[in-house]
Residue frames relative to the residue before (quaternion, step in Angstrom):
aa qw qx qy qz dx dy dz
M 1.0000 0.0000 0.0000 0.0000 0.00 0.00 0.00
K 0.2394 -0.7818 0.5657 0.1075 3.57 -0.90 0.93
C 0.0321 0.7878 -0.6148 0.0192 3.58 -1.02 0.75
T 0.4681 -0.6548 0.5141 0.2962 3.56 -1.28 0.21
Y 0.3667 -0.7084 0.5608 0.2219 3.55 -0.91 0.94
R 0.0955 -0.8159 0.5700 0.0169 3.56 -0.74 1.02
K 0.0377 -0.7524 0.6572 0.0250 3.50 -1.19 0.72
Y 0.8314 -0.0046 -0.0644 0.5519 3.52 -0.75 1.07
G 0.7136 -0.4846 0.2489 0.4403 3.57 1.01 0.85
K 0.6738 0.4629 -0.2961 0.4940 3.61 1.26 -0.10
P 0.4487 -0.6852 0.4920 0.2951 3.60 -0.92 0.81
L 0.2810 -0.7303 0.5970 0.1769 3.55 -1.11 0.75
K 0.4463 -0.7153 0.4729 0.2560 3.57 -0.74 1.03
G 0.8250 0.2624 -0.1968 0.4602 3.53 -1.09 0.76
K 0.5901 0.5583 -0.3821 0.4407 3.63 1.22 -0.06
R 0.0939 -0.7823 0.6143 0.0429 3.56 -1.05 0.77
C 0.0084 -0.7711 0.6362 0.0233 3.50 -1.22 0.45
C 0.4093 -0.6814 0.5379 0.2807 3.54 -1.27 0.05
E 0.1582 -0.7861 0.5934 0.0694 3.51 -1.13 0.63
E 0.0200 0.7517 -0.6578 0.0433 3.53 -0.92 0.96
G 0.7896 -0.0677 -0.0037 0.6098 3.56 -0.20 1.23
S 0.7699 -0.2940 0.2278 0.5185 3.57 -0.62 -1.08
M 0.5604 0.6118 -0.3917 0.3977 3.61 1.25 0.07
K 0.0266 -0.7797 0.6253 -0.0193 3.55 -0.85 1.04
F 0.0812 0.7976 -0.5973 0.0211 3.57 -1.08 0.61
H 0.1516 -0.7509 0.6406 0.0522 3.49 -1.30 0.56
I 0.0759 -0.8036 0.5902 0.0088 3.58 -0.77 1.02
T 0.0038 0.7588 -0.6513 0.0037 3.54 -0.97 0.92
V 0.1491 -0.7773 0.6076 0.0663 3.56 -0.84 1.00
F 0.1893 -0.7795 0.5889 0.0986 3.56 -0.76 1.05
V 0.1650 -0.7735 0.6078 0.0709 3.54 -0.89 0.97
P 0.2457 -0.7966 0.5302 0.1546 3.60 -0.26 1.20
N 0.1629 0.7537 -0.6271 0.1103 3.53 -1.01 0.84
D 0.3617 0.7258 -0.4886 0.3220 3.53 1.03 0.89
P 0.3580 -0.7635 0.4876 0.2261 3.62 -0.39 1.15
G 0.6511 0.5123 -0.3218 0.4584 3.61 1.18 -0.38
A 0.5242 0.6381 -0.4142 0.3828 3.58 1.25 -0.22
P 0.5555 -0.6116 0.4282 0.3661 3.60 -1.05 0.65
G 0.4432 -0.7055 0.4950 0.2467 3.54 -1.08 0.79
K 0.6694 -0.4777 0.3905 0.4138 3.51 -1.36 -0.13
L 0.3292 -0.7272 0.5687 0.1985 3.58 -1.13 0.68
Y 0.0994 -0.7825 0.6144 0.0199 3.57 -0.82 1.08
V 0.2777 -0.7157 0.6122 0.1897 3.58 -0.97 0.84
V 0.4023 -0.7351 0.4950 0.2297 3.56 -0.52 1.21
G 0.8211 0.1553 -0.1586 0.5258 3.56 -0.74 1.12
D 0.3915 -0.7306 0.4632 0.3136 3.58 1.33 0.12
D 0.8492 -0.1306 0.0841 0.5048 3.63 -0.84 -0.91
K 0.6077 0.5550 -0.3616 0.4381 3.64 1.20 -0.25
G 0.3319 -0.7639 0.4928 0.2519 3.57 1.15 -0.54
W 0.6669 -0.4593 0.4074 0.4223 3.54 -1.35 -0.44
T 0.3235 0.7333 -0.5156 0.3029 3.58 -0.14 1.32
L 0.6422 -0.5022 0.3996 0.4192 3.56 -1.28 0.02
N 0.8122 0.3201 -0.2294 0.4304 3.56 -1.37 0.31
V 0.5672 0.5142 -0.4224 0.4853 3.56 1.02 0.85
D 0.3498 -0.7183 0.5604 0.2184 3.58 -0.97 0.84
Y 0.1748 -0.8369 0.5133 0.0744 3.56 0.10 1.31
Q 0.6083 0.5392 -0.3750 0.4457 3.59 1.06 -0.55
A 0.6291 0.5063 -0.3326 0.4871 3.60 1.01 -0.72
W 0.6179 0.5343 -0.3376 0.4677 3.60 1.03 -0.77
A 0.7022 0.4659 -0.2704 0.4655 3.60 0.83 -0.99
N 0.6410 0.5452 -0.3317 0.4265 3.59 0.99 -0.78
G 0.6692 0.5024 -0.3008 0.4576 3.59 1.15 -0.44
K 0.6694 0.4813 -0.2860 0.4883 3.59 1.27 0.10
K 0.2635 -0.7103 0.6219 0.1981 3.56 -1.30 0.41
F 0.1217 -0.8287 0.5460 0.0189 3.54 -0.19 1.33
N 0.1611 -0.7512 0.6321 0.1013 3.53 -1.25 0.61
I 0.5685 -0.5326 0.4777 0.4061 3.55 -1.22 0.43
G 0.7144 0.3759 -0.3151 0.4990 3.56 -0.84 1.02
D 0.5388 0.5821 -0.4125 0.4479 3.60 1.24 -0.29
Q 0.2782 -0.7621 0.5632 0.1569 3.54 -1.21 0.51
L 0.2321 -0.7416 0.6162 0.1286 3.53 -1.18 0.74
L 0.1677 -0.7712 0.6089 0.0796 3.55 -0.86 1.03
F 0.1607 -0.7707 0.6140 0.0562 3.54 -0.72 1.17
K 0.0368 -0.8034 0.5938 -0.0232 3.59 -0.56 1.20
Y 0.2447 0.7462 -0.5765 0.2254 3.58 -0.79 1.12
P 0.6047 -0.5375 0.4126 0.4186 3.61 -1.19 0.30
A 0.4904 -0.6757 0.4657 0.2933 3.59 -0.73 1.07
G 0.7912 0.2905 -0.2419 0.4807 3.56 -0.98 0.91
K 0.6504 0.5208 -0.3258 0.4468 3.60 1.18 -0.37
H 0.7843 0.1005 -0.0320 0.6113 3.59 1.11 -0.72
S 0.1461 -0.7474 0.6298 0.1529 3.53 -1.35 -0.13
V 0.2992 -0.7343 0.5811 0.1833 3.55 -1.30 0.24
F 0.0111 0.7757 -0.6300 0.0343 3.53 -0.90 1.03
Q 0.3098 -0.6712 0.6289 0.2406 3.50 -1.24 0.55
A 0.3584 -0.7302 0.5411 0.2135 3.55 -0.60 1.16
I 0.5675 -0.6373 0.4153 0.3153 3.55 -1.08 0.79
D 0.7979 -0.0739 0.0926 0.5910 3.56 1.00 -0.83
E 0.7399 -0.4218 0.2893 0.4369 3.56 -1.31 0.05
T 0.6312 0.5372 -0.3351 0.4480 3.60 1.01 -0.76
S 0.6543 0.4989 -0.3048 0.4796 3.60 0.93 -0.91
F 0.6220 0.5431 -0.3209 0.4638 3.56 1.10 -0.78
K 0.7003 0.4772 -0.2748 0.4543 3.58 0.76 -1.05
E 0.7474 0.3845 -0.2063 0.5010 3.59 1.03 -0.81
C 0.4050 -0.7490 0.4396 0.2859 3.60 1.34 0.10
I 0.3614 0.7122 -0.5110 0.3179 3.55 0.87 1.00
P 0.2307 -0.7882 0.5523 0.1433 3.62 -0.38 1.17
P 0.5221 -0.5989 0.4825 0.3686 3.58 -1.19 0.43
N 0.7970 -0.2524 0.1926 0.5138 3.62 -1.19 -0.35
A 0.6040 -0.6056 0.3895 0.3416 3.57 -1.04 0.85
D 0.6660 0.5153 -0.3142 0.4384 3.61 1.02 -0.71
E 0.6155 0.5450 -0.3483 0.4503 3.62 1.26 -0.09
G 0.5750 0.6091 -0.3682 0.4035 3.59 1.27 -0.08
L 0.3319 -0.6951 0.6011 0.2131 3.52 -1.35 0.39
S 0.0382 0.8450 -0.5295 0.0647 3.59 -0.86 0.85
N 0.4653 0.7116 -0.4450 0.2811 3.63 1.10 0.33
G 0.5626 -0.6438 0.3701 0.3634 3.61 1.26 -0.07
Y 0.7472 0.1838 -0.1369 0.6238 3.57 1.30 -0.12
D 0.1742 0.8301 -0.4970 0.1831 3.53 0.57 1.24
I 0.1417 -0.7843 0.6011 0.0589 3.55 -0.88 0.99
V 0.0774 -0.7838 0.6162 0.0002 3.54 -0.84 1.08
T 0.2573 -0.7528 0.5878 0.1468 3.57 -0.88 0.99
L 0.3935 -0.7112 0.5311 0.2393 3.57 -0.83 0.99
D 0.0101 0.8319 -0.5517 0.0591 3.56 -0.56 1.19
A 0.7176 0.3185 -0.2251 0.5771 3.57 1.31 0.24
P 0.6202 -0.5749 0.3724 0.3823 3.60 -1.12 0.52
D 0.8015 0.1670 -0.0741 0.5694 3.61 0.97 -0.81
T 0.0700 0.7938 -0.5968 0.0940 3.58 -0.74 1.09
W 0.1874 -0.7719 0.6030 0.0733 3.56 -1.00 0.95
F 0.1098 -0.7959 0.5941 0.0392 3.58 -0.88 0.95
I 0.0052 0.7846 -0.6197 0.0200 3.55 -1.06 0.83
C 0.4225 -0.6373 0.5694 0.3018 3.54 -1.32 0.37
G 0.3464 -0.7729 0.5026 0.1733 3.56 -0.91 0.94
A 0.4612 0.6594 -0.4699 0.3629 3.63 1.23 -0.04
P 0.6444 -0.5637 0.3436 0.3859 3.61 -1.01 0.76
D 0.8769 0.0296 -0.0923 0.4708 3.53 -0.88 1.15
H 0.4630 0.6916 -0.4579 0.3124 3.65 1.16 -0.06
C 0.6310 0.5198 -0.3356 0.4680 3.59 0.98 -0.78
K 0.6749 0.4946 -0.2898 0.4647 3.58 0.91 -0.91
K 0.6696 0.4635 -0.2870 0.5043 3.59 1.25 -0.41
G 0.7214 -0.4896 0.2346 0.4299 3.57 1.24 0.30
M 0.5345 0.6155 -0.4292 0.3890 3.62 1.18 0.03
K 0.5423 0.5491 -0.4464 0.4528 3.50 0.39 1.34
F 0.0981 0.7852 -0.6101 0.0396 3.54 -1.23 0.47
F 0.3663 -0.7060 0.5772 0.1852 3.50 -1.35 0.50
V 0.1184 -0.7843 0.6068 0.0514 3.58 -1.05 0.81
H 0.1232 -0.7356 0.6587 0.0992 3.53 -1.02 0.85
A 0.0942 -0.8035 0.5876 0.0153 3.57 -0.74 1.10
S 0.3523 -0.7235 0.5585 0.2015 3.54 -0.90 0.97
D 0.3930 -0.6860 0.5558 0.2569 3.55 -1.23 0.47
P 0.3112 -0.7948 0.4856 0.1887 3.62 -0.25 1.22
S 0.6097 0.5611 -0.3661 0.4235 3.61 1.13 -0.46
K 0.7109 0.4265 -0.2588 0.4957 3.59 1.23 -0.37
S 0.5479 0.6144 -0.4124 0.3902 3.58 1.24 -0.03
P 0.4612 -0.6751 0.4875 0.3065 3.58 -0.92 0.80
G 0.3966 0.7178 -0.5179 0.2433 3.52 -1.15 0.44
F 0.6708 -0.5090 0.3833 0.3796 3.45 -1.36 0.16
Q 0.1104 -0.7642 0.6313 0.0726 3.55 -1.04 0.77
G 0.6715 0.4750 -0.3606 0.4398 3.56 -0.87 0.90
S 0.5467 -0.5857 0.4582 0.3849 3.55 -1.07 -0.74
R 0.1985 -0.7508 0.6187 0.1183 3.51 -1.26 0.51
K 0.2788 -0.7326 0.5943 0.1803 3.53 -1.11 0.69
L 0.2162 -0.7552 0.6073 0.1187 3.53 -0.92 0.93
I 0.0331 -0.7823 0.6219 -0.0077 3.54 -0.72 1.07
P 0.3778 -0.7530 0.4890 0.2262 3.56 -0.50 1.18
P 0.5867 -0.5843 0.4172 0.3746 3.57 -1.16 0.53
K 0.5719 -0.5790 0.4561 0.3599 3.54 -1.25 0.51
L 0.3287 -0.7510 0.5426 0.1828 3.55 -0.96 0.83
């Protein structure tokens, strides 16, 4: 059955809906694929935050990160810090870059802007005790798929 979608009493061209008795509905599904759109925000360590005795690699492995996503590091200011390791070797050996490149305010947000990023804590021995993890982020602008919106029209009953 075909009907006209109306808004404020006026028909909108090109819109379709279904009608069963007096019930009408219109469904539009939007599929975001805008590389400029803000990414998802992840709290590192979830409710535990950025602290000792958490398996951050297991936490990261359970997520699908995209370039543009953000990581929020929550911890008591002055107790920990956040550094992006320069490369895999620096990550494995817990070698932070220059001290002025670290974050330490306790509520640090980092936007993923590269496919591979390594994070470590710069507090003495914290990285060696496990406060580190690696993130692989996909580039959503390079993933195949539909861009735009699709209208779902249920079958006629």
